[in-house]
SEMI-931664 format. One record per residue (C-alpha): chain; z, x, y. Coordinates in nm, 3 decimals. Layout:
BEGIN
[A, [Z, X, Y]]
...
***
This chain:
BEGIN
[A, [-0.001, -0.003, 0.000]]
[A, [-0.101, 0.136, 0.337]]
[A, [0.147, 0.119, 0.621]]
[A, [0.038, 0.181, 0.973]]
[A, [0.270, 0.267, 1.255]]
[A, [0.149, 0.211, 1.606]]
[A, [0.271, 0.473, 1.846]]
[A, [0.201, 0.476, 2.214]]
[A, [0.265, 0.802, 2.388]]
[A, [0.266, 0.785, 2.768]]
[A, [0.398, 1.134, 2.825]]
[A, [0.308, 1.491, 2.739]]
[A, [0.483, 1.623, 2.428]]
[A, [0.480, 2.005, 2.434]]
[A, [0.465, 2.224, 2.128]]
[A, [0.800, 2.352, 2.001]]
[A, [0.932, 2.650, 2.194]]
[A, [0.779, 2.967, 2.048]]
[A, [0.957, 3.293, 1.981]]
[A, [0.930, 3.554, 2.260]]
[A, [0.571, 3.667, 2.289]]
[A, [0.315, 3.840, 2.508]]
[A, [-0.005, 3.660, 2.621]]
[A, [-0.308, 3.874, 2.536]]
[A, [-0.621, 3.660, 2.513]]
[A, [-0.759, 3.331, 2.644]]
[A, [-1.065, 3.147, 2.515]]
[A, [-1.189, 2.847, 2.713]]
[A, [-1.457, 2.614, 2.577]]
[A, [-1.585, 2.335, 2.797]]
[A, [-1.837, 2.077, 2.674]]
[A, [-2.015, 1.810, 2.875]]
[A, [-2.258, 1.538, 2.777]]
[A, [-2.538, 1.389, 2.992]]
[A, [-2.786, 1.103, 2.959]]
[A, [-3.119, 1.213, 3.099]]
[A, [-3.367, 0.999, 3.296]]
[A, [-3.629, 1.053, 3.023]]
[A, [-3.417, 0.889, 2.749]]
[A, [-3.297, 1.215, 2.596]]
[A, [-2.946, 1.359, 2.601]]
[A, [-2.825, 1.705, 2.721]]
[A, [-2.509, 1.845, 2.569]]
[A, [-2.378, 2.164, 2.725]]
[A, [-2.103, 2.402, 2.622]]
[A, [-1.960, 2.716, 2.782]]
[A, [-1.734, 2.974, 2.617]]
[A, [-1.534, 3.222, 2.825]]
[A, [-1.304, 3.486, 2.674]]
[A, [-1.081, 3.712, 2.876]]
[A, [-0.784, 3.945, 2.815]]
[A, [-0.464, 4.001, 3.009]]
[A, [-0.519, 4.378, 2.992]]
[A, [-0.807, 4.613, 3.072]]
[A, [-0.982, 4.821, 2.813]]
[A, [-1.259, 5.076, 2.787]]
[A, [-1.615, 4.962, 2.715]]
[A, [-1.921, 5.185, 2.718]]
[A, [-2.173, 4.905, 2.775]]
[A, [-2.004, 4.754, 3.080]]
[A, [-1.965, 5.046, 3.318]]
[A, [-1.688, 5.210, 3.117]]
[A, [-1.423, 4.941, 3.143]]
[A, [-1.357, 4.568, 3.126]]
[A, [-1.063, 4.478, 3.354]]
[A, [-0.783, 4.229, 3.288]]
[A, [-0.906, 3.874, 3.368]]
[A, [-1.272, 3.979, 3.366]]
[A, [-1.481, 3.776, 3.119]]
[A, [-1.546, 3.961, 2.792]]
[A, [-1.771, 3.674, 2.690]]
[A, [-1.929, 3.418, 2.918]]
[A, [-2.189, 3.224, 2.724]]
[A, [-2.351, 2.883, 2.766]]
[A, [-2.561, 2.667, 2.539]]
[A, [-2.752, 2.344, 2.608]]
[A, [-2.908, 2.132, 2.340]]
[A, [-3.135, 1.841, 2.424]]
[A, [-3.119, 1.566, 2.164]]
[A, [-3.295, 1.236, 2.095]]
[A, [-3.092, 0.938, 1.972]]
[A, [-3.148, 1.045, 1.614]]
[A, [-2.975, 1.376, 1.692]]
[A, [-3.289, 1.587, 1.655]]
[A, [-3.283, 1.897, 1.881]]
[A, [-3.576, 1.863, 2.119]]
[A, [-3.501, 2.168, 2.331]]
[A, [-3.237, 2.436, 2.356]]
[A, [-3.134, 2.692, 2.617]]
[A, [-2.878, 2.971, 2.578]]
[A, [-2.743, 3.231, 2.816]]
[A, [-2.512, 3.526, 2.769]]
[A, [-2.388, 3.610, 3.119]]
[A, [-2.112, 3.839, 3.004]]
[A, [-2.094, 4.016, 2.668]]
[A, [-1.916, 4.328, 2.547]]
[A, [-2.243, 4.494, 2.444]]
[A, [-2.577, 4.514, 2.623]]
[A, [-2.771, 4.414, 2.309]]
[A, [-2.586, 4.081, 2.283]]
[A, [-2.811, 3.921, 2.542]]
[A, [-3.112, 3.980, 2.321]]
[A, [-3.026, 3.694, 2.082]]
[A, [-2.998, 3.408, 2.331]]
[A, [-3.370, 3.335, 2.320]]
[A, [-3.367, 3.335, 1.941]]
[A, [-3.140, 3.029, 1.942]]
[A, [-3.461, 2.831, 2.014]]
[A, [-3.522, 2.854, 1.637]]
[A, [-3.291, 2.556, 1.612]]
[A, [-3.541, 2.324, 1.790]]
[A, [-3.643, 2.047, 1.548]]
[A, [-3.320, 2.064, 1.347]]
[A, [-3.124, 1.742, 1.307]]
[A, [-2.748, 1.747, 1.385]]
[A, [-2.594, 1.580, 1.083]]
[A, [-2.338, 1.657, 0.811]]
[A, [-2.416, 1.992, 0.655]]
[A, [-2.652, 2.102, 0.933]]
[A, [-2.464, 2.427, 0.993]]
[A, [-2.604, 2.569, 0.667]]
[A, [-2.955, 2.547, 0.815]]
[A, [-2.823, 2.689, 1.145]]
[A, [-2.700, 2.997, 0.959]]
[A, [-3.032, 3.034, 0.782]]
[A, [-3.221, 3.023, 1.114]]
[A, [-2.992, 3.220, 1.343]]
[A, [-2.708, 3.352, 1.132]]
[A, [-2.587, 3.708, 1.076]]
[A, [-2.794, 3.965, 1.269]]
[A, [-3.040, 3.702, 1.393]]
[A, [-2.790, 3.539, 1.626]]
[A, [-2.458, 3.549, 1.797]]
[A, [-2.130, 3.438, 1.633]]
[A, [-1.999, 3.292, 1.962]]
[A, [-2.312, 3.084, 2.043]]
[A, [-2.311, 2.955, 1.684]]
[A, [-1.940, 2.866, 1.723]]
[A, [-2.030, 2.648, 2.023]]
[A, [-2.251, 2.424, 1.802]]
[A, [-1.947, 2.258, 1.637]]
[A, [-1.794, 2.132, 1.966]]
[A, [-2.143, 2.055, 2.091]]
[A, [-2.208, 1.825, 1.793]]
[A, [-1.886, 1.627, 1.836]]
[A, [-1.945, 1.610, 2.215]]
[A, [-2.293, 1.472, 2.142]]
[A, [-2.150, 1.198, 1.927]]
[A, [-1.891, 1.111, 2.190]]
[A, [-2.159, 1.107, 2.460]]
[A, [-2.415, 0.904, 2.266]]
[A, [-2.178, 0.671, 2.080]]
[A, [-2.227, 0.366, 2.302]]
[A, [-2.606, 0.399, 2.283]]
[A, [-2.591, 0.433, 1.904]]
[A, [-2.376, 0.118, 1.884]]
[A, [-2.608, -0.066, 2.116]]
[A, [-2.910, 0.029, 1.905]]
[A, [-2.730, -0.068, 1.582]]
[A, [-2.618, -0.401, 1.725]]
[A, [-2.977, -0.489, 1.815]]
[A, [-3.091, -0.456, 1.452]]
[A, [-3.114, -0.758, 1.228]]
[A, [-2.907, -0.598, 0.954]]
[A, [-2.642, -0.339, 1.020]]
[A, [-2.571, -0.028, 0.822]]
[A, [-2.226, 0.118, 0.776]]
[A, [-2.144, 0.334, 1.079]]
[A, [-2.131, 0.697, 0.974]]
[A, [-1.801, 0.748, 1.158]]
[A, [-1.611, 0.527, 0.911]]
[A, [-1.388, 0.732, 0.679]]
[A, [-1.427, 1.051, 0.880]]
[A, [-1.060, 1.063, 0.991]]
[A, [-0.726, 0.887, 0.940]]
[A, [-0.772, 0.651, 1.235]]
[A, [-1.117, 0.539, 1.110]]
[A, [-1.028, 0.486, 0.743]]
[A, [-1.235, 0.204, 0.589]]
[A, [-0.914, 0.026, 0.487]]
[A, [-0.741, 0.072, 0.824]]
[A, [-0.674, -0.151, 1.123]]
[A, [-0.931, 0.008, 1.355]]
[A, [-1.221, -0.051, 1.112]]
[A, [-1.089, -0.400, 1.040]]
[A, [-1.095, -0.480, 1.413]]
[A, [-1.407, -0.296, 1.518]]
[A, [-1.632, -0.321, 1.208]]
[A, [-1.492, -0.607, 1.003]]
[A, [-1.806, -0.622, 0.786]]
[A, [-1.727, -0.272, 0.655]]
[A, [-1.352, -0.312, 0.619]]
[A, [-1.249, -0.223, 0.263]]
[A, [-0.879, -0.311, 0.278]]
***
């Protein structure tokens, strides 16, 4: 028997107090989704890494200072409503090695690929290992979930206009959206399994 507890949290709950520690590294990832005027969707992500200390680096003038970006990379994928990559742009504005910037253009090998479960296997075939950049590839995960969040309403609108509806792919992807749970019962009663 499933029991569901409804919790409403109207305040910030911090993590438990950690042991004494020293801050060394910060990674910031920001993702944004846009509906374009031509009916396509742009999803952008930026990754910035920096350290709280300076260190030597031969490719960047001998040193990268504290607070200076070690990595500053951006990626934009343009999708249609079926999640097929129509266009892609990548930049590597700050990298620890000069040669890192050479792989940004190679990310275009992903054009035509469909973002769907298991798609990262094909990504690694096309731009993995020495063909690409670990950090740009890492951005594809948050980009995919940002795409879904951005395009969700349009997908629902398209699905609602069809004469027969298929089970939404999001059902059973997490605890809140379990097929036998209250959210599915309320939102997609035809697919409720409880």
